[in-house]
C-alpha positions in Angstrom: 36.4 72.5 -66.1 34.9 70.1 -63.8 32.8 68.6 -66.5 35.8 68.3 -68.8 37.9 66.5 -66.0 35.1 64.0 -65.6 34.9 63.2 -69.2 38.6 62.9 -69.3 38.6 60.5 -66.2 36.0 58.4 -68.0 38.2 58.2 -71.1 41.3 57.5 -69.1 39.8 54.6 -67.2 38.2 53.3 -70.4 41.4 53.2 -72.2 42.8 50.8 -69.6 40.1 48.2 -69.6 40.7 46.5 -73.0 43.9 44.5 -73.4 43.6 44.6 -77.2 43.9 48.4 -77.8 45.6 49.4 -80.9 46.0 45.9 -82.2 42.5 44.4 -82.3 38.9 45.1 -80.9 35.9 43.3 -80.0 32.6 43.5 -82.1 29.2 42.4 -80.9 26.2 41.0 -82.7 23.1 39.5 -81.3 22.1 36.0 -82.4 18.3 36.4 -83.1 15.3 34.1 -83.4 15.9 32.5 -80.2 13.9 34.6 -77.8 10.6 36.5 -78.1 12.2 39.7 -77.2 14.5 39.5 -80.4 11.4 40.0 -82.5 10.0 43.4 -83.4 6.3 42.1 -82.9 7.0 41.6 -79.0 5.8 44.5 -77.2 8.2 45.3 -74.2 5.6 47.1 -72.1 3.4 43.9 -71.9 6.1 41.2 -72.0 6.1 38.9 -69.0 9.5 37.2 -68.8 8.5 34.8 -66.0 5.3 33.6 -67.8 7.2 33.1 -71.0 10.2 31.0 -69.9 12.5 34.0 -70.2 11.0 34.5 -73.7 12.7 31.3 -75.0 11.2 30.3 -78.3 10.1 26.6 -78.6 12.0 25.7 -81.7 14.4 23.3 -83.3 18.1 24.0 -83.5 20.7 22.8 -86.0 22.3 21.0 -83.2 19.4 18.7 -82.3 20.6 15.8 -84.4 23.8 15.7 -82.4 22.1 16.0 -78.9 22.9 12.5 -77.9 20.1 12.3 -75.3 16.4 11.8 -75.4 15.5 14.9 -77.3 11.7 14.4 -76.7 12.2 14.4 -72.9 14.7 17.3 -72.8 13.9 20.8 -71.9 14.1 23.7 -74.4 16.9 25.1 -72.0 18.9 22.0 -72.3 18.6 21.9 -76.0 19.7 25.5 -76.1 22.8 24.8 -73.8 23.7 22.1 -76.3 23.2 24.5 -79.3 25.4 27.2 -77.6 28.1 24.6 -76.9 27.7 23.5 -80.5 28.3 26.9 -82.1 31.1 27.6 -79.8 32.9 24.4 -80.9 32.3 25.2 -84.5 33.3 29.0 -84.2 36.7 30.3 -85.5 39.4 31.1 -82.8 38.4 34.8 -83.3 34.8 34.1 -82.2 32.8 33.1 -79.3 29.3 33.1 -78.1 28.0 34.0 -74.7 24.5 34.2 -73.0 23.9 37.4 -71.1 21.1 37.7 -68.5 20.4 41.3 -68.1 18.4 42.2 -65.1 17.0 45.5 -63.9 16.9 46.2 -60.2 13.7 46.2 -58.4 11.7 49.2 -57.7 13.8 51.8 -55.6 12.6 54.6 -53.6 13.7 57.1 -56.5 11.3 55.3 -58.8 8.4 55.5 -56.3 9.2 59.2 -55.7 9.2 60.0 -59.4 5.7 58.3 -59.6 4.6 60.3 -56.6 5.8 63.7 -57.6 5.3 63.4 -61.4 8.2 63.3 -63.9 8.6 67.1 -64.4 8.7 67.7 -60.7 11.0 64.9 -60.2 13.5 65.8 -63.0 13.7 69.5 -62.3 13.6 69.7 -58.6 13.2 66.7 -56.3 15.7 64.3 -57.9 18.6 66.9 -57.2 17.8 66.4 -53.5 18.9 63.6 -51.3 15.3 63.0 -50.3 12.6 64.5 -48.3 11.3 64.4 -44.8 10.1 60.9 -45.2 12.3 59.0 -47.7 15.9 59.0 -48.8 16.4 58.3 -52.6 20.1 59.3 -53.0 21.8 55.8 -54.1 18.2 54.6 -53.5 17.4 51.4 -51.6 14.7 49.0 -52.7 11.1 49.7 -51.7 9.1 46.8 -50.2 7.8 46.2 -53.7 11.2 46.1 -55.1 12.1 43.7 -52.6 9.3 41.4 -53.5 10.0 41.8 -57.2 13.5 40.5 -56.6 12.2 37.7 -54.5 9.8 36.7 -57.3 12.7 36.5 -59.7 14.6 34.3 -57.2 11.5 31.9 -57.2 11.6 32.0 -61.0 15.3 31.0 -61.1 14.5 28.1 -58.6 11.9 26.9 -61.1 14.2 27.3 -64.1 17.1 25.4 -62.4 15.0 22.6 -61.0 12.2 22.1 -63.7 13.7 23.6 -67.0 17.3 22.5 -66.3 18.6 25.9 -67.3 22.3 26.5 -67.1 22.7 29.2 -64.4 25.2 32.0 -64.7 28.8 31.1 -64.3 29.8 34.6 -63.3 28.0 37.6 -61.9 28.4 41.4 -62.2 26.5 44.2 -60.8 26.3 48.1 -60.8 27.7 49.6 -57.7 24.4 51.2 -56.7 22.6 49.8 -53.8 19.5 48.9 -55.5 21.4 46.6 -57.8 23.6 45.1 -55.2 20.6 44.2 -53.2 18.6 42.9 -56.2 21.5 40.6 -57.1 21.6 39.3 -53.6 17.9 38.7 -53.3 17.7 37.2 -56.8 20.6 34.7 -56.7 20.9 33.9 -52.9 19.7 30.3 -51.9 19.6 28.9 -55.5 20.9 25.4 -56.2 24.0 26.6 -58.0 27.1 24.5 -59.1 29.9 24.6 -56.6 32.3 25.8 -59.2 30.0 28.8 -60.0 28.9 30.3 -56.7 27.2 33.7 -56.4 30.0 36.0 -55.8 29.4 39.1 -57.9 32.0 41.5 -59.1 31.0 45.2 -58.7 31.9 47.1 -61.8 31.7 50.9 -61.9 30.8 51.1 -65.6 27.7 49.1 -65.1 26.1 51.9 -63.3 23.2 54.0 -64.5 23.7 56.9 -67.0 25.3 59.4 -64.7 22.9 62.3 -64.3 22.3 65.2 -61.8 20.0 62.9 -60.0 21.3 62.0 -56.5 20.1 58.5 -57.1 23.0 58.2 -59.6 25.6 59.0 -57.0 26.9 55.9 -55.4 27.9 55.2 -51.9 31.4 54.8 -50.7 33.4 51.5 -51.2 33.5 51.1 -47.4 29.6 51.4 -47.2 29.1 48.9 -50.0 31.6 46.3 -48.5 29.9 46.7 -45.0 26.4 46.0 -46.6 27.8 43.2 -49.1 30.9 41.7 -47.6 31.1 38.7 -50.0 31.0 40.9 -53.1 34.2 41.5 -55.0 35.3 44.9 -56.2 36.9 45.2 -59.7 40.5 46.3 -59.6 41.0 50.0 -58.8 37.5 50.6 -57.4 37.9 53.9 -55.4 36.5 54.7 -52.0 34.4 57.7 -53.2 32.3 58.1 -56.4 34.9 59.7 -58.9 32.1 60.6 -61.5 29.0 62.0 -60.1 28.9 65.8 -59.8 25.8 68.0 -58.8 23.9 69.4 -61.7 26.1 67.8 -64.3 25.2 64.8 -66.7 26.8 62.4 -69.0 25.7 62.3 -72.6 24.0 59.1 -73.9 26.9 58.8 -76.5 29.3 58.7 -73.6 27.4 56.1 -71.8 27.4 53.9 -74.8 31.3 54.3 -75.1 31.7 53.2 -71.4 29.0 50.4 -71.9 31.3 49.1 -74.8 34.3 49.3 -72.6 32.9 47.4 -69.7 31.7 44.7 -72.1 35.2 44.6 -73.7 36.6 44.3 -70.2 34.3 41.4 -69.2 34.9 39.5 -72.4 38.5 40.1 -72.5 39.0 38.7 -69.0 36.1 36.3 -68.3 35.8 33.2 -70.6 32.4 32.2 -69.1 29.6 31.4 -71.4 26.7 32.3 -69.1 27.0 35.7 -67.6 24.5 37.8 -65.2 24.6 41.5 -65.2 22.4 43.5 -62.8 22.1 47.1 -63.7 19.5 49.8 -64.7 16.9 50.6 -67.3 19.1 53.2 -68.9 22.4 51.1 -68.7 20.6 48.0 -70.0 19.3 50.1 -72.9 22.8 51.3 -73.6 24.2 47.8 -73.4 21.6 46.7 -76.0 22.5 49.5 -78.3 26.1 48.4 -78.1 25.2 44.7 -78.7 23.0 45.6 -81.6 19.8 44.4 -80.0 16.5 46.0 -80.7 15.2 48.7 -78.2 13.4 46.8 -75.5 12.7 48.6 -72.2 12.6 46.6 -69.0 10.4 47.4 -66.2 11.7 47.3 -62.5 12.6 43.8 -61.6 12.6 42.4 -65.1 15.3 40.5 -67.0 16.1 39.2 -70.4 18.7 36.8 -71.9 20.6 38.0 -75.0 22.9 35.5 -76.9 25.9 37.4 -78.2 28.4 36.7 -80.8 31.8 38.3 -79.9 34.2 38.7 -82.7 37.9 39.8 -82.4 38.7 42.0 -85.3 42.3 42.9 -86.3 43.3 46.4 -86.5 42.5 49.6 -84.8 39.1 50.1 -83.1 36.8 52.8 -84.6 37.6 56.0 -83.0 35.4 57.5 -80.4 35.4 60.8 -78.7 33.9 61.6 -75.3 32.3 64.9 -74.6 32.3 67.0 -71.5 29.4 66.4 -69.1 26.7 68.8 -69.8 25.4 71.2 -67.0 21.8 70.6 -66.1 19.1 73.2 -65.2 17.1 72.9 -62.1 13.9 74.6 -60.7 13.8 76.8 -57.5 10.5 75.3 -56.7 9.0 72.0 -58.0 6.6 72.6 -61.0 3.0 71.5 -60.4 2.5 70.2 -64.0 2.6 66.3 -64.3 3.0 66.1 -68.2 5.8 63.8 -68.6 6.8 65.6 -71.9 8.0 68.5 -69.8 11.4 67.4 -68.8 13.7 70.5 -69.6 12.6 72.6 -66.6 10.6 75.0 -69.1 7.5 74.2 -66.9 8.9 75.8 -63.9 6.8 78.6 -62.5 
């Protein structure tokens, strides 16, 4: 009954975020051959986004002839911005293009705990606890390493803005989890941003990580978030307490993709920005990439990638989707000692 009510709640909220329901819907495709991460030959595990200029490929664009400035002395990011403006001006009134900067939070105490205990023990025992005698990982905060990762990305953005003349995000969104809220703060505070586009992120519930039995997926209260991040904005209707997380129940990956589609629809139905930042999680970014039609591309903690997206409004009813009840999760009475990461279903419990 609890799991069914959670799924119904997700569906009910999802049905309110798109203003085009029953008449039109949004479809997403990725504009490829712009970034290294678009290519199947790029290996995600060895990809260094800061060393590769965010993966931006040094190439010509169809819009180069109309650039109007000294092309030779312009940066690749300046030329890309002109190209995006060019294709937006040529687009039909049912189409638009936007560049998403998808960033994963820095290392959190839950990440460090999984490494310390091993994946089987983490998934089947420790992750269901709020922490141990030393560390708390419920709605995990960043570790010192995670803080340094976010600060490194801040330095990277400073370089991009000053030297590469990149167009920074016009709007910012973040997951409600503390590790993302803090990563966004450390990443974008202190940058030379345009006055018309200050760093004032909007917290959106649906950009959260896949909702699992892990306590690191249970967010803090609205009051606690506001106390720690007073300049951040909450999306309309953001409740005081986490309405979705329940002990030992988990959202299916299919349902996560449904809500990822809904939150993208919400953003693109209400935000006309071309450059948009989203600070989220590995699982949620993977879900967003699936919805966008991007190739699978895993991000390590503190990493980020840009994705140029074509958004098309299609007349008619959206394809039907059906949410499923949250699934009950098994747990272990004592942590398993095996460290084989392939053992994730608690069958390794002793």
